[in-house]
FINU-173355 format. One record per residue (C-alpha): residue number from 1; residue in one letter; chain; z, y, x. Coordinates in pm, whole numbers. Layout:
<rs>
R   resi   resn   chain       zz       yy       xx
R    NUM      a       A        Z        Y        X
...
</rs>
This chain:
<rs>
R   resi   resn   chain       zz       yy       xx
R      1      m       A     9033    17021     2019
R      2      e       A     9119    16993     2392
R      3      y       A     9367    17012     2606
R      4      n       A     9280    16866     2939
R      5      p       A     9187    17124     3202
R      6      h       A     9010    16841     3389
R      7      r       A     8724    16798     3104
R      8      s       A     8445    17057     3096
R      9      e       A     8542    17127     2716
R     10      y       A     8843    17258     2776
R     11      w       A     8676    17583     2969
R     12      d       A     8355    17588     2681
R     13      e       A     8380    17951     2515
R     14      r       A     8207    17810     2207
R     15      a       A     8418    17579     2185
R     16      f       A     8711    17673     2245
R     17      e       A     8636    17953     1955
R     18      e       A     8549    17676     1727
R     19      n       A     8869    17511     1782
R     20      m       A     9081    17873     1745
R     21      k       A     8946    17911     1408
R     22      l       A     8990    17570     1303
R     23      a       A     9350    17640     1417
R     24      f       A     9345    17916     1183
R     25      d       A     9234    17781      913
R     26      v       A     9446    17481      916
R     27      c       A     9777    17692     1005
R     28      n       A     9711    17954      735
R     29      g       A     9650    17678      476
R     30      c       A     9997    17554      556
R     31      r       A    10194    17778      685
R     32      l       A    10515    17578      779
R     33      c       A    10553    17730     1071
R     34      y       A    10622    18104      889
R     35      n       A    10894    18216     1045
R     36      l       A    10960    18085     1371
R     37      c       A    10745    18301     1604
R     38      p       A    10523    18642     1538
R     39      s       A    10223    18424     1621
R     40      f       A    10212    18290     1285
R     41      p       A    10250    18649     1099
R     42      e       A     9968    18788     1285
R     43      l       A     9764    18496     1262
R     44      f       A     9834    18504      843
R     45      q       A     9765    18892      842
R     46      i       A     9435    18818     1043
R     47      v       A     9291    18604      863
R     48      e       A     9382    18719      489
R     49      s       A     9202    19047      565
R     50      y       A     8887    18816      612
R     51      d       A     8983    18634      251
R     52      n       A     9136    18359      398
R     53      d       A     8772    18296      614
R     54      a       A     8867    18162      934
R     55      a       A     8490    18137     1066
R     56      k       A     8527    18525     1048
R     57      v       A     8841    18620     1321
R     58      t       A     8740    18783     1613
R     59      r       A     8760    18625     1978
R     60      q       A     8966    18980     2003
R     61      e       A     9229    18868     1714
R     62      m       A     9231    18527     1868
R     63      d       A     9369    18661     2191
R     64      r       A     9624    18907     1971
R     65      v       A     9778    18576     1827
R     66      a       A     9750    18403     2187
R     67      d       A     9991    18662     2346
R     68      l       A    10288    18665     2060
R     69      c       A    10305    18263     2157
R     70      f       A    10640    18194     2445
R     71      q       A    10560    17856     2410
R     72      c       A    10934    17751     2252
R     73      k       A    10695    17478     2147
R     74      l       A    10947    17476     1769
R     75      c       A    10610    17490     1558
R     76      y       A    10484    17146     1754
R     77      m       A    10793    16989     1609
R     78      k       A    10733    17098     1272
R     79      c       A    10339    17045     1246
R     80      p       A    10177    16778     1041
R     81      y       A     9861    16794     1197
R     82      i       A     9985    16699     1563
R     83      p       A     9774    16404     1757
R     84      p       A     9732    16159     1645
R     85      h       A     9548    16334     1374
R     86      r       A     9209    16426     1287
R     87      y       A     9283    16765     1390
R     88      d       A     9481    16713     1677
R     89      l       A     9611    17034     1629
R     90      d       A     9836    17122     1933
R     91      f       A     9951    17472     1885
R     92      p       A    10123    17594     2226
R     93      r       A     9890    17415     2436
R     94      l       A     9599    17585     2221
R     95      m       A     9745    17895     2324
R     96      l       A     9756    17880     2628
R     97      r       A     9377    17707     2681
R     98      s       A     9320    18086     2546
R     99      k       A     9511    18238     2834
R    100      a       A     9344    18037     3134
R    101      l       A     9014    18117     2999
R    102      r       A     9059    18503     3008
R    103      v       A     9200    18443     3317
R    104      k       A     8886    18270     3445
R    105      a       A     8682    18559     3296
R    106      r       A     8879    18818     3421
R    107      g       A     9127    18741     3647
R    108      l       A     9552    18731     3675
R    109      s       A     9676    19094     3603
R    110      r       A     9968    19213     3846
R    111      s       A    10235    19112     3640
R    112      d       A    10160    18769     3537
R    113      q       A    10070    18711     3910
R    114      f       A    10416    18838     4012
R    115      l       A    10595    18637     3721
R    116      g       A    10374    18356     3780
R    117      n       A    10503    18276     4150
R    118      p       A    10889    18238     4106
R    119      e       A    10872    18087     4450
R    120      r       A    10809    18424     4607
R    121      v       A    11006    18654     4418
R    122      g       A    11298    18420     4521
R    123      q       A    11212    18416     4890
R    124      m       A    11138    18792     4843
R    125      g       A    11506    18831     4693
R    126      q       A    11678    18577     4939
R    127      m       A    11626    18792     5223
R    128      a       A    11880    19034     5115
R    129      p       A    12036    18922     4811
R    130      g       A    12280    19203     4829
R    131      l       A    11988    19489     4766
R    132      a       A    11816    19230     4553
R    133      n       A    12078    19248     4308
R    134      w       A    12132    19594     4346
R    135      s       A    11786    19678     4267
R    136      v       A    11787    19497     3958
R    137      k       A    12054    19647     3809
R    138      n       A    11947    20023     3934
R    139      g       A    11774    20223     3659
R    140      g       A    11512    20391     3872
R    141      m       A    11428    20069     4034
R    142      r       A    11372    19891     3668
R    143      r       A    11139    20188     3604
R    144      l       A    10957    20149     3892
R    145      m       A    10939    19789     3845
R    146      e       A    10880    19806     3448
R    147      r       A    10511    20021     3594
R    148      m       A    10458    19742     3866
R    149      y       A    10451    19449     3707
R    150      g       A    10548    19547     3338
R    151      i       A    10881    19388     3337
R    152      d       A    11126    19545     3069
R    153      r       A    11338    19795     3226
R    154      r       A    11645    19678     2990
R    155      r       A    11614    19306     3052
R    156      h       A    11879    19165     3188
R    157      l       A    11793    18990     3494
R    158      p       A    11858    18702     3713
R    159      r       A    12063    18752     3997
R    160      f       A    11973    18607     4318
R    161      a       A    12267    18389     4535
R    162      p       A    12317    18464     4840
R    163      r       A    12206    18136     4956
R    164      r       A    11949    17852     4825
R    165      f       A    12059    17553     4663
R    166      s       A    11852    17377     4884
R    167      e       A    12014    17551     5183
R    168      w       A    12374    17429     5028
R    169      v       A    12238    17000     5021
R    170      k       A    12227    17045     5394
R    171      r       A    12557    17198     5460
R    172      h       A    12710    16997     5239
R    173      s       A    12528    16608     5188
R    174      a       A    12536    16362     5507
R    175      p       A    12261    16247     5518
R    176      a       A    12062    16550     5347
R    177      l       A    11804    16344     5217
R    178      p       A    11962    15990     5222
R    179      p       A    11718    15624     5249
R    180      l       A    11530    15524     4993
R    181      e       A    11721    15221     4897
R    182      e       A    12063    15418     4875
R    183      v       A    11955    15679     4555
R    184      d       A    12051    15609     4208
R    185      v       A    11886    15935     4091
R    186      v       A    11713    16241     4193
R    187      l       A    11769    16574     4121
R    188      f       A    11447    16802     4059
R    189      s       A    11622    17157     4104
R    190      t       A    11384    17412     3950
R    191      c       A    11321    17764     4103
R    192      t       A    11659    17880     3867
R    193      v       A    11897    17673     4042
R    194      e       A    11706    17694     4381
R    195      y       A    11670    18087     4399
R    196      h       A    11964    18194     4138
R    197      e       A    12191    17942     3982
R    198      p       A    12261    17717     4304
R    199      g       A    12579    17634     4116
R    200      i       A    12454    17443     3867
R    201      g       A    12316    17177     4101
R    202      q       A    12621    17132     4336
R    203      a       A    12810    17081     4020
R    204      a       A    12544    16839     3930
R    205      l       A    12563    16672     4300
R    206      e       A    12933    16687     4266
R    207      v       A    13002    16491     3900
R    208      l       A    12722    16221     4016
R    209      r       A    12910    16212     4336
R    210      h       A    13304    16175     4186
R    211      n       A    13152    15915     3963
R    212      n       A    12976    15666     4228
R    213      i       A    12604    15784     4179
R    214      r       A    12421    15850     4436
R    215      a       A    12205    16140     4427
R    216      a       A    11886    16294     4644
R    217      v       A    11741    16613     4681
R    218      p       A    11375    16534     4805
R    219      p       A    11322    16897     4971
R    220      g       A    10963    17068     4948
R    221      q       A    11019    17095     4553
R    222      r       A    10771    17368     4398
R    223      c       A    10781    17539     4081
R    224      c       A    10764    17317     3802
R    225      g       A    10430    17547     3727
R    226      m       A    10525    17677     3397
R    227      p       A    10545    18070     3470
R    228      a       A    10194    18030     3592
R    229      l       A    10064    17863     3301
R    230      d       A    10210    18142     3095
R    231      g       A    10027    18400     3267
R    232      g       A     9698    18146     3251
R    233      d       A     9701    18030     3571
R    234      m       A     9619    17727     3510
R    235      e       A     9493    17649     3924
R    236      g       A     9797    17741     4007
R    237      a       A     9986    17533     3767
R    238      i       A     9818    17237     3882
R    239      r       A     9893    17296     4261
R    240      r       A    10246    17326     4196
R    241      a       A    10273    17025     3967
R    242      k       A    10033    16775     4167
R    243      e       A    10223    16892     4538
R    244      n       A    10586    16802     4284
R    245      v       A    10446    16473     4208
R    246      d       A    10353    16416     4551
R    247      i       A    10711    16514     4607
R    248      l       A    10856    16266     4338
R    249      a       A    10626    15960     4278
R    250      p       A    10798    15713     4579
R    251      y       A    11121    15772     4373
R    252      a       A    10960    15674     4031
R    253      r       A    10796    15436     4193
R    254      a       A    11104    15266     4302
R    255      g       A    11245    15303     3958
R    256      k       A    11478    15598     4039
R    257      t       A    11552    15853     3749
R    258      i       A    11430    16171     3830
R    259      l       A    11705    16442     3651
R    260      a       A    11542    16789     3569
R    261      l       A    11835    17070     3568
R    262      q       A    11647    17274     3322
R    263      p       A    11524    17151     3007
R    264      t       A    11165    17414     3056
R    265      c       A    11135    17183     3379
R    266      a       A    11222    16849     3219
R    267      l       A    11014    16926     2910
R    268      l       A    10645    17001     3181
R    269      i       A    10672    16740     3367
R    270      k       A    10731    16460     3092
R    271      q       A    10443    16655     2849
R    272      d       A    10241    16821     3056
R    273      y       A    10234    16657     3423
R    274      p       A    10014    16366     3335
R    275      t       A     9724    16602     3194
R    276      l       A     9779    16850     3479
R    277      v       A     9792    16556     3768
R    278      p       A     9546    16295     3650
R    279      g       A     9633    15897     3750
R    280      e       A     9932    15708     3763
R    281      e       A    10151    15885     3978
R    282      a       A    10208    16178     3705
R    283      q       A    10224    15911     3487
R    284      m       A    10517    15728     3670
R    285      v       A    10713    16052     3711
R    286      a       A    10658    16129     3415
R    287      r       A    10853    15793     3280
R    288      q       A    11099    15846     3490
R    289      t       A    11230    16237     3452
R    290      q       A    11497    16286     3252
R    291      d       A    11720    16636     3131
R    292      l       A    12020    16585     3340
R    293      t       A    12260    16644     3028
R    294      q       A    12075    16371     2787
R    295      y       A    12177    16185     3178
R    296      l       A    12501    16267     3170
R    297      a       A    12587    16198     2796
R    298      d       A    12390    15871     2788
R    299      q       A    12638    15750     3115
R    300      m       A    12897    15906     2893
R    301      k       A    12833    15674     2627
R    302      r       A    12786    15413     2827
R    303      g       A    13142    15408     2979
R    304      a       A    12971    15445     3370
R    305      l       A    13150    15852     3308
R    306      k       A    13504    15858     3428
R    307      k       A    13717    16033     3219
R    308      s       A    14007    16096     3401
R    309      f       A    13989    16538     3375
R    310      v       A    14233    16751     3484
R    311      a       A    14145    17057     3283
R    312      s       A    13996    17140     2908
R    313      p       A    13741    17399     2860
R    314      g       A    13894    17401     2515
R    315      p       A    13646    17595     2272
R    316      v       A    13284    17599     2344
R    317      t       A    12959    17762     2214
R    318      y       A    12703    17584     2221
R    319      h       A    12311    17732     2231
R    320      l       A    12073    17431     2195
R    321      s       A    11756    17528     2345
R    322      c       A    11409    17511     2231
R    323      h       A    11285    17297     2533
R    324      t       A    11605    17116     2486
R    325      k       A    11515    16991     2118
R    326      a       A    11146    16985     2206
R    327      q       A    11286    16683     2420
R    328      g       A    11412    16496     2128
R    329      i       A    11802    16628     2254
R    330      r       A    12001    16754     1996
R    331      r       A    12381    16634     2026
R    332      a       A    12375    16548     2444
R    333      a       A    12588    16862     2521
R    334      k       A    12811    16814     2260
R    335      d       A    12854    16415     2257
R    336      l       A    12923    16491     2666
R    337      l       A    13170    16771     2605
R    338      e       A    13359    16668     2358
R    339      s       A    13448    16320     2550
R    340      i       A    13665    16586     2757
R    341      d       A    14025    16583     2576
R    342      g       A    14052    16902     2386
R    343      c       A    13725    17059     2355
R    344      q       A    13570    17150     2073
R    345      v       A    13178    17269     2038
R    346      e       A    13016    17502     1787
R    347      m       A    12635    17401     1818
R    348      v       A    12398    17714     1810
R    349      d       A    12083    17598     1729
R    350      r       A    11830    17916     1700
R    351      c       A    11541    18019     1943
R    352      a       A    11641    18296     2263
R    353      g       A    11272    18423     2224
R    354      i       A    11262    18437     2583
R    355      d       A    11062    18122     2649
R    356      g       A    10856    18111     2970
R    357      t       A    10787    18535     3137
R    358      w       A    10714    18664     2752
R    359      g       A    11063    18769     2682
R    360      l       A    11052    19015     3043
R    361      k       A    10713    19204     2922
R    362      a       A    10775    19506     2837
R    363      q       A    10523    19477     2545
R    364      y       A    10675    19162     2405
R    365      y       A    11093    19305     2480
R    366      d       A    11162    19375     2103
R    367      e       A    11010    19142     1904
R    368      a       A    11168    18867     2173
R    369      i       A    11559    19075     2076
R    370      k       A    11428    19021     1761
R    371      v       A    11355    18651     1750
R    372      s       A    11728    18609     1942
R    373      a       A    11891    18816     1672
R    374      k       A    12069    18525     1502
R    375      l       A    12111    18340     1826
R    376      t       A    12304    18658     1968
R    377      e       A    12497    18719     1681
R    378      r       A    12660    18414     1641
R    379      f       A    12736    18452     2072
R    380      q       A    12862    18830     2017
R    381      a       A    13125    18667     1714
R    382      r       A    13255    18418     1889
R    383      h       A    13357    18617     2217
R    384      d       A    13661    18391     2244
R    385      t       A    13530    18046     2328
R    386      a       A    13330    17953     2657
R    387      a       A    12971    18045     2635
R    388      c       A    12723    17767     2757
R    389      s       A    12376    17668     2749
R    390      d       A    12117    17395     2942
R    391      c       A    11872    17691     2980
R    392      a       A    11935    17987     3272
R    393      l       A    11670    18210     3087
R    394      a       A    11744    18169     2736
R    395      g       A    12112    18268     2905
R    396      l       A    11958    18620     2974
R    397      q       A    11915    18694     2595
R    398      i       A    12305    18545     2556
R    399      e       A    12473    18738     2871
R    400      t       A    12316    19108     2671
R    401      v       A    12565    19095     2402
R    402      t       A    12876    18892     2628
R    403      d       A    12803    19071     2966
R    404      a       A    12858    18714     3109
R    405      p       A    12590    18462     3210
R    406      p       A    12712    18129     3063
R    407      v       A    12733    17811     3171
R    408      h       A    12553    17499     3190
R    409      p       A    12722    17231     3032
R    410      v       A    12753    17010     3402
R    411      q       A    12964    17270     3496
R    412      l       A    13177    17219     3240
R    413      l       A    13204    16913     3329
R    414      a       A    13274    16926     3729
R    415      k       A    13531    17219     3606
R    416      a       A    13681    16961     3384
R    417      y       A    13704    16672     3616
R    418      g       A    13883    16959     3902
R    419      l       A    13530    17017     4132
R    420      e       A    13440    17303     4296
R    421      g       A    13107    17343     4185
R    422      g       A    13266    17410     3777
R    423      a       A    13397    17762     3930
R    424      s       A    13044    17844     4010
</rs>
């Protein structure tokens, strides 16, 4: 099967439909993923309606299954037919290919133009953050947003920070961009941290500095490209990936570790940048990228982090996000936080049903709530503990039942050290 957008077969409609029909046949015969997301029950029902003959599935039915995929990646982790295999089945990437082909033929929808460009949304919100935050809470404005951009009026949305993370870095780092030889690690800040949750980035820098790890935040970083991919904007995703590779490649070439502050961005850089941006530089950036929590847990295990804590978060309920698991990370946050005296971590391994832009859209909101029900039930039952998640988007689901967004593990660590970033 073809997943490389730089090859002509990727854009060949007939080849795509053959790949989809093969995937439908394989998945229908296997059914290991029957309970992971809405795509698979829909797929099984469609194929069964043709007496299990996947060759009869129509393009419209293929698109319906693709639209129900929200890129959690759980099926890829469970699938016995992933590359290298004679089927080479990568269901999430095949679903992205479906969307990319439709966008090439029909153009981007207004909703995907808006949601796929978080930099523009962030910049608009930063012009008047007070007004922007009022609008995401106001019933009339939310109804207007639903009509214009398809964002469900019931969905909790990220708040806009009064100051961008990059602006905070300029004010609190001297120099703002140290020479390459004076850098140990580089932060890929992500749109979430840049516009909405700068406290995560502040905590990360303070924790690293407290432990004598020299960090840099290179300017000019773009969105990782995942929101664009979600809507089928392959050109926009490739453009953003290339710009980020150009910024990060000098550090990767020098052997510096690149720390992504959100798991979706870490996953995309590590797994997809070498395909989106052909060449050795993207491969180097991918190899040098780590999830922040994984890096800190490894440093703690090696004895490279201080254990002179002044406070304890106490009991913590931690959400293990799908894109954290997809990186092969399971115990990092638990091990990291339990290195703090008096901290006990209960880990909730359930999907939030909001990956990317899918869970924000009105047509999928109810499905997203169903997917996340077991996750939110656990947090509702544990209201007396600190809520924690690496993924701020998943945190929107948790916030719906706790009325407060969960914090990143690095913020709890900063607070335990008595650093200012832990208060954000």
